[in-house]
C-alpha positions as CSV (number, residue, x, y, z in Angstrom):
1,M,-75.4,61.0,-2.7
2,K,-74.2,63.3,0.1
3,D,-75.5,66.9,0.1
4,A,-73.1,69.8,0.2
5,G,-73.5,70.4,3.9
6,E,-72.6,66.8,4.8
7,S,-69.5,66.9,2.7
8,R,-68.1,69.9,4.6
9,R,-68.5,68.5,8.1
10,T,-65.4,68.4,10.1
11,D,-64.0,65.2,11.7
12,R,-65.1,66.4,15.1
13,E,-68.7,66.6,14.0
14,R,-68.5,63.2,12.4
15,E,-67.2,61.8,15.7
16,Q,-70.1,63.5,17.5
17,G,-72.5,62.0,15.0
18,R,-71.1,58.5,15.6
19,T,-71.5,59.1,19.4
20,R,-75.1,60.1,18.9
21,D,-75.7,57.0,16.8
22,R,-74.4,54.7,19.5
23,E,-76.6,56.5,22.1
24,R,-79.7,56.0,19.9
25,E,-79.0,52.3,19.5
26,L,-78.8,52.1,23.3
27,D,-82.1,53.9,23.6
28,R,-83.7,51.6,21.2
29,G,-82.4,48.6,23.1
30,R,-83.8,49.9,26.3
31,D,-87.2,50.5,24.6
32,R,-87.3,47.0,23.3
33,E,-86.6,45.6,26.8
34,E,-89.5,47.7,28.3
35,R,-91.9,46.8,25.4
36,P,-91.5,43.1,24.9
37,G,-94.8,42.8,23.1
38,R,-94.0,45.5,20.5
39,D,-92.0,45.3,17.3
40,G,-88.2,45.5,18.0
41,D,-87.3,47.4,14.9
42,A,-86.1,51.0,15.4
43,R,-88.4,53.7,14.2
44,K,-87.1,56.0,11.5
45,G,-87.0,59.8,11.5
46,R,-85.7,62.3,13.9
47,G,-89.0,63.9,14.8
48,A,-91.1,60.8,15.3
49,E,-92.9,60.4,18.7
50,R,-92.3,57.1,20.7
51,P,-95.5,55.3,21.8
52,E,-96.5,55.5,25.4
53,R,-95.1,52.8,27.7
54,G,-96.2,51.6,31.0
55,G,-94.3,51.8,34.2
56,D,-92.7,54.5,36.3
57,V,-89.2,53.4,35.4
58,A,-89.8,54.0,31.7
59,D,-91.4,57.4,32.3
60,R,-88.5,58.6,34.5
61,R,-86.0,57.4,31.9
62,R,-87.8,59.1,29.1
63,A,-88.0,62.3,31.1
64,A,-84.3,62.2,31.8
65,D,-83.3,61.4,28.2
66,Q,-85.6,64.0,26.7
67,P,-83.1,67.0,26.8
68,R,-80.4,64.8,25.3
69,R,-82.7,63.7,22.5
70,E,-83.6,67.3,21.7
71,E,-79.9,68.3,21.6
72,R,-79.2,65.4,19.2
73,G,-82.1,66.4,17.0
74,R,-80.8,70.0,16.7
75,A,-77.3,68.7,15.9
76,E,-78.7,66.4,13.2
77,A,-80.7,69.2,11.7
78,R,-77.6,71.3,11.4
79,D,-75.6,68.5,9.8
80,R,-78.2,67.1,7.4
81,G,-80.5,70.0,6.7
82,T,-83.9,70.8,8.2
83,G,-85.7,69.0,5.3
84,A,-83.6,65.8,5.2
85,A,-85.4,62.7,6.2
86,G,-83.9,60.3,8.7
87,S,-82.5,56.9,7.8
88,E,-81.5,53.7,9.5
89,R,-78.2,53.6,11.2
90,A,-77.0,50.4,9.5
91,G,-74.0,51.4,7.5
92,G,-73.9,54.8,9.2
93,A,-70.1,54.8,9.5
94,E,-69.8,54.4,5.8
95,R,-72.0,57.4,5.2
96,A,-70.0,59.4,7.8
97,A,-66.9,58.5,5.9
98,G,-68.2,60.5,2.9
99,G,-67.5,57.9,0.3
100,S,-67.6,59.5,-3.2
101,S,-69.4,56.6,-4.7
102,G,-72.2,56.6,-2.2
103,A,-71.6,53.0,-0.9
104,G,-74.2,51.5,1.3
105,D,-74.0,48.7,3.9
106,G,-71.1,47.0,2.3
107,D,-72.5,45.8,-1.0
108,G,-71.6,49.0,-2.9
109,A,-68.5,49.6,-4.9
110,W,-65.9,52.3,-4.0
111,G,-64.2,53.8,-7.0
112,D,-61.2,56.1,-6.9
113,G,-60.1,56.2,-10.5
114,L,-56.7,54.5,-11.1
115,I,-56.7,52.7,-7.8
116,A,-59.9,50.8,-7.3
117,R,-61.1,48.5,-4.5
118,R,-64.4,46.7,-3.9
119,V,-65.5,46.0,-0.4
120,D,-66.5,42.4,0.2
121,E,-70.1,41.9,1.3
122,N,-69.0,40.0,4.4
123,S,-66.3,42.4,5.4
124,T,-66.7,45.4,7.6
125,P,-66.6,48.9,6.1
126,E,-63.1,50.3,5.6
127,Q,-62.2,52.8,8.3
128,Y,-61.1,55.8,6.2
129,T,-62.7,58.8,4.8
130,V,-62.2,60.7,1.6
131,M,-60.7,64.1,2.4
132,P,-62.5,67.2,1.0
133,S,-60.7,68.8,-1.8
134,R,-61.2,72.2,-0.2
135,P,-59.8,73.1,3.2
136,S,-62.4,72.9,6.0
137,G,-63.1,75.7,8.4
138,S,-60.5,74.5,10.9
139,A,-57.8,74.5,8.3
140,A,-58.1,78.3,7.9
141,A,-56.8,78.6,11.5
142,L,-53.6,76.7,10.8
143,M,-50.4,78.6,11.2
144,P,-48.2,78.9,8.2
145,L,-44.6,77.5,8.2
146,A,-42.1,79.8,9.9
147,Y,-38.3,79.5,9.1
148,D,-35.7,80.4,11.7
149,G,-33.4,83.4,11.3
150,Q,-30.5,81.4,9.9
151,L,-32.5,79.7,7.2
152,R,-34.2,83.0,6.3
153,S,-30.8,84.6,6.0
154,R,-29.5,81.8,3.8
155,L,-32.6,82.0,1.5
156,D,-32.2,85.8,1.2
157,A,-28.5,85.3,0.4
158,L,-29.4,82.7,-2.3
159,R,-32.0,85.0,-3.8
160,E,-29.4,87.8,-3.9
161,L,-26.8,85.4,-5.3
162,V,-29.1,84.4,-8.1
163,G,-29.9,88.1,-8.9
164,L,-26.3,89.0,-9.1
165,S,-25.4,86.0,-11.2
166,R,-28.1,86.3,-13.9
167,A,-25.9,88.4,-16.2
168,R,-22.9,86.1,-15.8
169,L,-24.4,82.6,-15.6
170,D,-26.9,80.9,-18.0
171,S,-30.4,80.0,-16.8
172,R,-29.7,76.3,-16.7
173,T,-27.0,76.8,-14.1
174,L,-29.3,78.8,-11.9
175,A,-32.4,76.7,-12.5
176,E,-32.0,74.5,-9.4
177,A,-31.4,77.5,-7.2
178,G,-34.4,79.2,-8.6
179,R,-36.5,76.1,-8.0
180,V,-35.4,75.9,-4.4
181,L,-36.3,79.5,-3.8
182,D,-39.8,79.0,-5.4
183,E,-40.5,75.9,-3.4
184,A,-39.3,77.4,-0.2
185,A,-41.6,80.4,-0.7
186,A,-44.5,78.1,-1.6
187,R,-43.9,75.8,1.4
188,R,-43.7,78.7,3.8
189,R,-47.2,79.9,2.8
190,L,-48.7,76.5,3.7
191,S,-49.4,74.8,7.0
192,G,-46.5,74.5,9.4
193,Q,-48.4,72.0,11.6
194,H,-48.2,69.2,9.0
195,T,-45.3,67.1,7.8
196,V,-45.6,65.5,4.4
197,V,-43.8,62.2,4.2
198,A,-43.6,60.1,1.0
199,I,-43.2,56.4,1.0
200,A,-41.0,55.4,-2.0
201,G,-39.5,52.2,-3.1
202,A,-38.9,49.7,-5.9
203,T,-41.4,47.3,-7.4
204,G,-42.4,44.6,-4.9
205,S,-40.7,46.2,-1.9
206,G,-44.0,46.3,0.0
207,K,-44.3,50.1,0.4
208,S,-48.1,50.1,-0.2
209,Q,-48.5,47.4,2.4
210,L,-46.4,49.5,4.8
211,F,-48.6,52.5,3.9
212,N,-51.7,50.5,4.8
213,T,-50.2,49.2,8.0
214,L,-49.3,52.7,9.2
215,A,-52.7,54.0,8.3
216,G,-54.3,51.0,10.1
217,V,-56.7,50.4,7.2
218,P,-56.4,49.1,3.7
219,I,-56.2,52.3,1.6
220,S,-53.6,51.7,-1.1
221,E,-54.0,48.6,-3.3
222,T,-51.5,45.8,-2.9
223,G,-51.0,42.7,-5.0
224,V,-48.7,40.7,-7.2
225,R,-49.6,42.7,-10.3
226,R,-46.8,45.1,-11.3
227,P,-46.9,48.0,-11.1
228,T,-49.7,48.0,-8.5
229,T,-49.6,51.7,-7.4
230,A,-50.3,53.7,-10.5
231,A,-50.9,57.2,-8.9
232,P,-49.8,58.8,-5.6
233,I,-52.4,58.4,-2.9
234,A,-52.4,60.4,0.3
235,C,-53.6,59.8,3.9
236,S,-53.7,62.6,6.4
237,W,-54.1,62.2,10.2
238,S,-55.5,65.8,10.7
239,D,-57.3,68.5,9.0
240,G,-55.8,71.4,7.0
241,A,-53.6,69.4,4.6
242,A,-55.7,70.1,1.5
243,S,-53.4,73.0,0.3
244,L,-50.3,70.8,0.8
245,L,-51.9,68.1,-1.3
246,D,-52.9,70.6,-4.0
247,R,-49.3,71.6,-4.2
248,L,-48.4,67.9,-4.8
249,G,-51.0,67.6,-7.5
250,I,-52.9,64.8,-5.7
251,P,-56.6,64.9,-6.7
252,G,-59.4,64.8,-4.1
253,R,-60.4,61.3,-5.1
254,L,-57.0,60.0,-4.0
255,R,-57.0,61.6,-0.6
256,R,-57.8,59.5,2.5
257,R,-58.3,60.0,6.2
258,P,-58.1,57.1,8.7
259,L,-60.8,57.2,11.4
260,Q,-59.0,55.2,14.0
261,H,-58.1,58.1,16.3
262,P,-59.6,61.5,16.9
263,D,-57.2,64.3,16.0
264,A,-56.3,65.1,19.5
265,E,-55.5,61.5,20.4
266,S,-53.7,60.4,17.3
267,P,-50.0,59.7,17.9
268,L,-49.3,60.7,14.2
269,R,-51.3,63.9,14.3
270,G,-50.0,66.3,11.7
271,L,-48.7,63.5,9.4
272,V,-49.5,63.5,5.7
273,L,-48.4,60.2,4.2
274,I,-48.0,59.8,0.5
275,D,-47.8,56.4,-1.2
276,L,-45.8,56.8,-4.4
277,P,-45.6,54.7,-7.5
278,D,-42.5,52.5,-8.0
279,H,-39.4,54.5,-8.8
280,D,-38.3,51.7,-11.2
281,S,-41.7,51.2,-12.8
282,A,-41.8,50.3,-16.5
283,A,-44.3,53.2,-17.0
284,V,-42.4,56.4,-17.7
285,Q,-45.2,58.5,-16.2
286,H,-44.9,56.7,-12.9
287,R,-41.2,57.5,-12.6
288,E,-41.9,61.1,-13.5
289,Q,-44.5,61.4,-10.7
290,V,-42.0,60.0,-8.3
291,D,-39.3,62.4,-9.3
292,R,-41.7,65.4,-9.1
293,I,-43.1,64.6,-5.7
294,L,-39.8,63.7,-4.1
295,K,-38.8,67.3,-4.7
296,L,-41.8,68.7,-2.8
297,V,-42.3,66.5,0.2
298,D,-40.8,67.2,3.6
299,A,-39.3,63.7,4.2
300,V,-39.0,60.4,2.5
301,I,-39.3,56.8,3.7
302,W,-37.3,54.5,1.4
303,V,-38.7,51.0,1.5
304,V,-36.2,48.3,0.5
305,D,-36.4,44.5,0.6
306,P,-33.7,41.9,1.1
307,E,-33.5,41.2,-2.6
308,K,-33.1,44.8,-4.0
309,Y,-31.7,46.8,-1.1
310,A,-28.4,47.2,-3.0
311,D,-30.0,48.1,-6.3
312,A,-27.6,50.4,-8.2
313,M,-30.5,52.5,-9.6
314,L,-31.8,53.3,-6.1
315,H,-28.4,54.3,-4.8
316,E,-27.0,56.2,-7.8
317,R,-30.2,58.0,-8.8
318,Y,-31.8,58.8,-5.5
319,L,-29.9,58.0,-2.3
320,R,-26.4,59.3,-3.3
321,P,-27.7,62.6,-4.8
322,M,-29.9,63.1,-1.7
323,A,-27.1,62.4,0.8
324,G,-27.4,65.9,2.2
325,H,-31.1,65.2,3.1
326,A,-30.1,62.5,5.7
327,E,-32.1,64.2,8.5
328,V,-35.3,63.9,6.6
329,T,-34.7,60.4,5.3
330,F,-35.9,57.1,6.6
331,V,-34.6,53.8,5.1
332,V,-36.7,50.8,6.1
333,L,-35.7,47.2,5.4
334,N,-39.0,45.5,4.8
335,Q,-39.9,41.8,4.6
336,V,-37.5,40.8,7.3
337,D,-39.9,37.9,8.1
338,R,-38.5,36.2,5.0
339,L,-34.9,36.2,6.5
340,P,-34.0,33.3,8.8
341,G,-32.1,33.6,12.1
342,E,-29.5,36.5,12.1
343,A,-29.7,37.1,8.4
344,A,-31.9,40.2,9.1
345,E,-29.1,41.8,11.1
346,Q,-26.5,41.0,8.5
347,V,-28.6,42.5,5.7
348,L,-29.3,45.5,7.9
349,D,-25.5,46.0,8.6
350,D,-24.8,45.7,4.9
351,L,-27.5,48.3,4.1
352,R,-25.9,50.7,6.6
353,R,-22.5,50.1,4.9
354,L,-24.0,51.0,1.5
355,L,-25.6,54.1,2.9
356,D,-22.3,55.1,4.4
357,E,-20.6,54.7,1.0
358,D,-23.3,56.9,-0.5
359,G,-22.3,59.6,1.9
360,I,-25.5,59.5,4.0
361,A,-25.0,60.2,7.6
362,L,-26.7,57.7,9.9
363,G,-28.7,59.0,12.8
364,E,-27.2,56.7,15.5
365,H,-26.2,57.4,19.1
366,G,-28.1,60.6,19.1
367,E,-26.3,62.0,16.1
368,P,-28.5,63.7,13.3
369,G,-28.9,61.6,10.2
370,A,-30.9,59.1,8.4
371,T,-33.0,56.6,10.4
372,V,-32.5,53.0,9.4
373,L,-35.0,50.3,10.6
374,A,-35.9,46.7,9.9
375,L,-39.5,45.6,10.0
376,S,-42.2,43.5,8.4
377,A,-45.3,45.2,7.2
378,L,-46.9,41.8,6.8
379,T,-46.4,40.5,10.4
380,G,-46.3,43.9,12.0
381,D,-42.8,43.3,13.5
382,G,-41.0,46.7,13.9
383,I,-44.1,48.8,13.0
384,G,-44.4,50.0,16.5
385,E,-40.9,51.4,16.5
386,L,-41.5,53.1,13.1
387,R,-44.7,54.7,14.5
388,E,-42.9,56.0,17.5
389,V,-40.1,57.4,15.4
390,L,-42.5,59.0,13.0
391,G,-44.6,60.4,15.8
392,Q,-41.6,62.1,17.4
393,F,-40.4,63.3,13.9
394,V,-43.8,64.8,13.1
395,A,-44.2,66.3,16.6
396,D,-41.0,68.3,16.3
397,R,-42.4,70.1,13.2
398,Q,-38.8,70.7,12.0
399,A,-39.0,68.5,8.9
400,P,-40.1,71.2,6.4
401,A,-37.3,73.6,7.5
402,R,-34.7,70.8,7.5
403,R,-35.8,69.8,4.0
404,I,-35.5,73.4,2.7
405,S,-32.2,73.8,4.4
406,A,-30.9,70.5,2.7
407,D,-32.2,71.8,-0.6
408,V,-30.3,75.0,-0.1
409,D,-27.2,73.0,0.7
410,A,-27.6,70.9,-2.4
411,A,-28.2,74.0,-4.6
412,A,-25.1,75.7,-3.1
413,W,-23.0,72.6,-3.7
414,S,-24.1,72.3,-7.3
415,L,-23.1,76.0,-7.8
416,R,-19.7,75.7,-6.1
417,P,-17.7,75.1,-9.3
418,V,-19.0,78.5,-10.7
419,Y,-18.1,80.5,-7.6
420,V,-15.2,78.8,-5.9
421,T,-11.9,77.5,-7.2
422,G,-9.8,77.5,-4.1
423,R,-7.2,79.8,-5.7
424,R,-6.3,83.4,-4.9
425,T,-7.9,85.8,-7.3
426,G,-7.4,89.4,-8.2
427,L,-5.1,91.8,-10.1
428,S,-1.8,92.3,-8.4
429,E,0.0,95.6,-8.3
430,E,2.8,94.1,-10.3
431,A,0.3,93.2,-13.1
432,R,-1.0,96.7,-13.1
433,E,2.5,98.2,-13.4
434,E,3.4,95.8,-16.2
435,F,0.2,96.8,-18.1
436,A,1.1,100.5,-17.7
437,D,4.7,99.8,-18.9
438,R,3.4,98.0,-22.0
439,L,1.1,100.9,-22.8
440,A,3.9,103.4,-22.3
441,D,6.1,101.4,-24.7
442,A,3.3,101.3,-27.2
443,V,2.8,105.0,-27.0
444,G,6.5,105.7,-27.2
445,A,6.9,107.3,-23.8
446,T,10.6,106.6,-23.6
447,A,11.3,107.9,-27.0
448,A,9.3,111.0,-26.3
449,G,11.3,111.6,-23.2
450,E,14.6,111.2,-25.1
451,A,13.3,113.5,-27.8
452,A,12.4,116.1,-25.1
453,E,15.9,115.8,-23.7
454,R,17.5,116.3,-27.1
455,A,15.3,119.3,-27.7
456,W,16.3,120.9,-24.5
457,L,20.0,120.4,-25.3
458,R,19.6,121.7,-28.8
459,N,17.9,124.8,-27.5
460,A,20.7,125.3,-25.0
461,N,23.3,124.9,-27.7
462,R,21.6,127.4,-29.8
463,A,21.4,129.9,-27.0
464,C,24.9,129.4,-25.6
465,G,26.8,128.3,-28.8
466,T,29.1,130.6,-30.8
467,P,27.5,132.6,-33.6
468,W,29.6,130.9,-36.2
469,L,28.5,127.5,-35.1
470,R,24.9,128.5,-35.1
471,L,25.3,129.9,-38.6
472,W,26.7,126.7,-39.8
473,R,23.8,124.7,-38.2
474,W,21.3,127.0,-39.8
475,Y,22.8,126.4,-43.1
476,D,22.9,122.7,-42.5
477,D,19.2,122.6,-41.6
478,R,18.4,124.4,-44.9
479,R,20.1,121.6,-46.8
480,E,17.7,118.9,-45.4
481,P,15.3,117.3,-47.9
482,A,11.7,118.6,-47.9
483,T,10.2,115.1,-47.6
484,G,11.0,114.9,-43.9
485,R,13.1,112.5,-41.9
486,L,10.4,109.7,-41.4
487,P,9.1,108.0,-44.5
488,S,5.4,107.4,-44.6
489,R,5.9,103.6,-45.0
490,A,8.0,103.5,-41.9
491,Q,5.4,105.5,-40.0
492,A,2.7,103.0,-41.0
493,D,4.8,100.1,-39.8
494,E,5.4,101.8,-36.5
495,E,1.7,102.4,-36.0
496,A,0.9,98.8,-36.7
497,T,3.5,97.7,-34.3
498,A,2.1,100.0,-31.6
499,R,-1.4,98.6,-32.1
500,Q,-0.1,95.1,-31.7
501,R,1.6,96.1,-28.5
502,V,-1.6,97.5,-27.1
503,E,-3.6,94.4,-27.9
504,Q,-0.9,92.2,-26.4
505,A,-0.9,94.3,-23.2
506,V,-4.7,94.1,-22.9
507,R,-4.6,90.3,-23.5
508,T,-1.9,89.8,-20.9
509,V,-3.6,91.9,-18.2
510,S,-7.0,90.1,-18.8
511,D,-5.3,86.7,-18.5
512,R,-3.7,87.9,-15.2
513,A,-7.0,89.2,-13.9
514,S,-9.0,86.1,-14.8
515,A,-6.4,83.6,-13.4
516,G,-8.0,81.6,-10.6
517,L,-11.6,82.6,-11.4
518,P,-14.3,80.1,-12.3
519,A,-14.9,79.8,-16.0
520,P,-18.0,82.0,-16.3
521,W,-16.3,84.9,-14.4
522,A,-13.0,84.5,-16.2
523,Q,-14.9,84.7,-19.5
524,A,-16.6,87.9,-18.2
525,M,-13.3,89.4,-17.4
526,R,-11.9,88.7,-20.8
527,E,-15.0,90.2,-22.5
528,A,-14.8,93.3,-20.3
529,A,-11.1,93.7,-21.3
530,V,-11.9,93.3,-25.0
531,R,-14.7,95.9,-24.8
532,G,-12.3,98.4,-23.1
533,A,-9.6,97.8,-25.6
534,Q,-11.8,99.1,-28.4
535,G,-10.5,102.5,-29.4
536,L,-7.6,102.3,-27.0
537,P,-4.8,102.6,-29.7
538,E,-6.5,105.7,-31.2
539,A,-6.8,107.3,-27.7
540,L,-3.1,106.6,-27.0
541,D,-2.2,108.2,-30.3
542,D,-4.1,111.4,-29.4
543,L,-2.2,111.4,-26.1
544,A,1.1,111.1,-27.8
545,V,0.3,114.1,-30.0
546,R,-1.0,116.3,-27.2
547,I,1.4,115.4,-24.4
548,G,4.4,113.8,-26.1
549,T,5.4,117.0,-28.0
550,P,5.7,119.9,-25.5
551,A,4.3,123.1,-26.7
552,G,6.8,126.1,-27.0
553,R,10.4,126.3,-25.9
554,P,11.7,124.3,-23.0
555,P,12.2,126.3,-19.8
556,R,15.6,128.0,-19.2
557,P,17.7,127.6,-16.1
558,G,18.9,130.7,-14.1
559,W,22.4,130.6,-15.3
560,W,21.4,130.7,-18.9
561,P,21.5,134.6,-19.3
562,A,25.0,134.7,-17.8
563,A,26.2,132.1,-20.2
564,V,24.6,134.0,-23.1
565,L,26.3,137.2,-22.0
566,A,29.7,135.5,-21.7
567,Q,29.3,134.1,-25.1
568,A,28.4,137.5,-26.5
569,S,31.5,138.9,-24.8
570,M,33.7,136.3,-26.5
571,T,32.2,137.2,-29.8
572,L,32.8,140.9,-29.1
573,L,36.4,140.2,-28.3
574,Q,36.8,138.4,-31.6
575,V,35.2,141.3,-33.5
576,V,37.3,144.0,-31.8
577,G,40.5,142.0,-32.2
578,G,39.7,141.4,-35.9
579,V,38.8,145.0,-36.6
580,W,41.9,146.3,-34.8
581,L,44.1,143.9,-36.8
582,L,42.5,144.9,-40.0
583,A,43.1,148.6,-39.2
584,Q,46.7,147.9,-38.6
585,I,47.0,146.2,-42.0
586,I,45.3,149.1,-43.8
587,G,47.5,151.6,-42.0
588,F,44.9,153.5,-39.9
589,V,46.7,152.6,-36.7
590,S,50.3,152.0,-35.8
591,P,51.4,148.4,-36.2
592,N,51.1,146.4,-32.9
593,L,50.0,142.8,-33.5
594,G,50.1,141.6,-29.9
595,V,47.0,143.2,-28.5
596,P,44.5,142.4,-31.4
597,V,45.9,138.9,-31.8
598,L,45.4,138.3,-28.0
599,L,41.9,139.6,-28.2
600,M,41.0,137.4,-31.1
601,L,42.6,134.3,-29.6
602,A,40.6,135.0,-26.3
603,G,37.4,135.3,-28.2
604,I,38.1,132.3,-30.4
605,I,39.1,130.0,-27.6
606,G,36.7,131.4,-25.0
607,G,33.5,130.9,-27.2
608,P,33.8,127.2,-27.7
609,L,35.0,126.8,-24.1
610,I,31.8,128.5,-22.8
611,E,29.7,126.4,-25.2
612,W,31.3,123.2,-24.0
613,S,30.8,124.3,-20.3
614,C,27.1,125.2,-21.0
615,R,26.6,121.8,-22.7
616,I,27.9,120.0,-19.7
617,A,25.8,122.1,-17.3
618,A,22.7,121.6,-19.5
619,R,22.8,117.8,-19.3
620,G,21.2,117.6,-15.8
621,P,18.3,120.0,-16.6
622,A,17.8,118.4,-20.0
623,R,17.7,114.9,-18.5
624,R,15.1,116.1,-15.9
625,Y,13.1,117.7,-18.6
626,G,13.1,114.5,-20.7
627,H,12.1,112.4,-17.6
628,E,9.3,114.8,-16.9
629,A,8.0,114.5,-20.4
630,E,8.2,110.7,-20.2
631,R,6.5,110.7,-16.9
632,L,3.6,112.8,-18.1
633,L,3.1,110.6,-21.2
634,R,3.3,107.4,-19.0
635,E,0.8,108.7,-16.6
636,A,-1.5,109.8,-19.4
637,A,-1.2,106.3,-21.1
638,A,-1.7,104.6,-17.7
639,G,-4.8,106.7,-17.0
640,C,-6.3,105.9,-20.3
641,G,-5.6,102.2,-19.9
642,R,-7.0,102.3,-16.3
643,A,-10.2,104.0,-17.4
644,R,-10.8,101.8,-20.4
645,V,-9.5,98.4,-19.2
646,L,-8.4,98.2,-15.6
647,D,-11.6,99.9,-14.1
648,P,-13.9,97.5,-15.9
649,L,-11.8,94.6,-14.8
650,A,-11.8,95.9,-11.2
651,A,-15.6,96.2,-11.4
652,E,-15.9,92.6,-12.5
653,L,-13.6,91.5,-9.7
654,L,-15.7,93.5,-7.2
655,R,-18.8,91.9,-8.5
656,Y,-17.3,88.4,-8.2
657,R,-16.2,89.1,-4.6
658,E,-19.7,90.3,-3.7
659,V,-21.1,87.2,-5.2
660,R,-18.6,85.0,-3.4
661,E,-19.5,86.6,-0.1
662,Q,-23.2,85.9,-0.8
663,Y,-22.2,82.3,-1.6
664,G,-20.5,82.1,1.7
665,R,-23.7,83.2,3.4
666,V,-25.7,80.6,1.5
667,T,-23.4,77.8,2.6
668,G,-23.6,79.1,6.1
669,V,-19.9,79.4,6.7
670,G,-19.7,83.2,6.2
671,A,-16.5,83.0,4.1
672,V,-15.2,81.1,1.2
673,A,-11.7,80.0,0.5
674,R,-9.9,82.6,-1.6
C-alpha cells in the first residue's frame, strides 16, 4: 500500500524518481563491472554503504558520484518518509503510477470497479497512473476560466431576462436558461487551462479503442461484449483537472493519467478526455450518464462507424439539437480500414451531407464549424491528424467559452417563441381613443351634455320669457306625477346596459393591446385588464353623479340683463295699457281707445318677440355649455379608465419591451424584430 505522502507526489517528482532509478541501475552496472568476483545483485536500502573496491578508477568514480547519491537520498527521504525502508527497483514504474490495488511486478490485479482489467504476467506494466481525487499543489496555481466581454454581457443579459420573466413564465420554460447560467458560473470558477472533451458514440463504434489510442495506453476496456463501457472514465494530460472531474461526477478510481510525456512536452497538454458509455445502450443508466455529461463537457468527439453513421437516433436526439455547438464538435468516422478502395471517401461525403441536413456547419476551408475526420483506431490511420487537430484545439483554450456561448444561443433559441413573434406590438392611439369613447358612452357623456344644454336653454327661457308663459310652465310642472319621469325598472336596465358596455370596452382594448404578443405576455395583458376593470362601472357612476350634473345655475351671458329689462318693459306696457283701458271703461278718464290699445299691443307682441330673440341668441351659449359638460365627463371617464386599465396595460407593454431588449442582448444582435 502507498503511504499518504507517496499518493500526493506530483508528476514532476515521479519523473525525477524514475530518473534517479535509472541512474542507480547504471551505478550498479558499473559496480558489477569493477567487482567481477562479487555478487551482481543490487544492494537494498538507501543508506547502505558499498564495499571497498580496488583501483584508482573506481575511487575517482565513487568520489565524483558521491554528491549525486546524497542528493538522491535526500529526495527519496522526502518522497517516501524518513522511516521507509528501500525496496528493489523491479516494478518501480508500477509503484510510481500509484495503482490503487497495490500491484507488484505484473502479477497483481488492478481493479477499478465497473471497468476491470488484469495485467498479463508476460506483458509490460500499463503506462498510466491513477489521478488523485484531490487537486495537487500545482493545481492550486491554475488560473480560473475567463470569459470575454461579449460573453459576459450576454450572460448578464440572460440572467436579467430570467429575473424579469419569472412572474410571467413558468419555471419549466426558464429551466434550460437557468441551467445554462448555473453551468456557466460553475465552469468559470474552474480551471481555464484544461479542455474537457468527451468521446461519445454508439455501441460497437470503437470509441473506447479510440480513447486508448489517443491516450497511448490501454485504459478503457474494449471487447465484443455489449455494452463494454459501463461508466465514464477520464484521462488527463496535465495536473489540476480534479475539480473538473468532480463536477462531472467521475470518481477517483476511474481517473487515469498517461505517462508517455512530461507535462511540458505533451502535445495534448491541458486535455481531459472522457470515454462515455454507449448513447444507445440497453441500460437506461448508461444513457442517463451520457445525457448528463454531454451537458457539462467543453467539446464532444462523436465516433461513428460505416454501419451506423446514419443512425436516426444519433442525428435526431443528439446531432440535430446540438447543431449550434458545431465549433466544439468533432465527428470521426472510425473503422475505415473495413472499407475497400474509395468507399471511405464516399461514406465520408455522405456523412458530411447528413451533417449539413442536420444544420451543423462544417469547419472547412478555414470556416468555423464541426471537424469531420476519417480514421482507424485499430490501424492508427488518421490518428496523427486527430492528435494534431486536438492539440491545436486544446492549445487555443477557447472551447469552454465557445461551449457556453453555444449553450446561451440554444437557450435563447428555445425561448424565442415566448419573446418574439415578428409582429408589431403596442396600443395605438386609435385604440386608446376608441376605449375612451366606449367609456364615455357607457357613462352617458353625450346625454349629459345634451341635458346640460337643455338646462341652459330652460334657464334662459325662464329669465327672458313673458310672465304669463312662465306662470303657465310653473302650473304645468305642478301637474307632473310625484313618482318621477324615470321608472325604477328602466333605471335598472340602463345600469345593466352601462356595465355591459364597460366590460365590452375593457375586453376590446385588452385584445388590441395583446395583439402580436407571445402567448404568456398576451395572457398577462388580459389579466391586467381584468384586474383594472374591477370596480370600474361603480367609479364611472360616481363620476356621472359628481360631474354629469353641474351644481347651481348655468352661467349667464352679458346680454342677459338687457333682455330681462326689455321683457320687463314689455310687460309694463301691457299693464299700463290694460289699466288705462280699464279706467276708460269705468269712466275715470275720458274715452280714448287708441293709446291704451297700442300700448297693450306693443307689450303683447314685444314680449314673445323678445323671448324668441333670446331663445335664438341662447342656442350658441347653451351648445357650448353642453359641450363643455360632455367634455368634462368624457375626460373624467377617460382618466378613470386610463388609471385603472390603460396604465396597467402600458406597464405590461413596457415590461415586455424591456424583456425583449434583454433578449436582443442575449442573442447578440442588440435588437429584435418588432
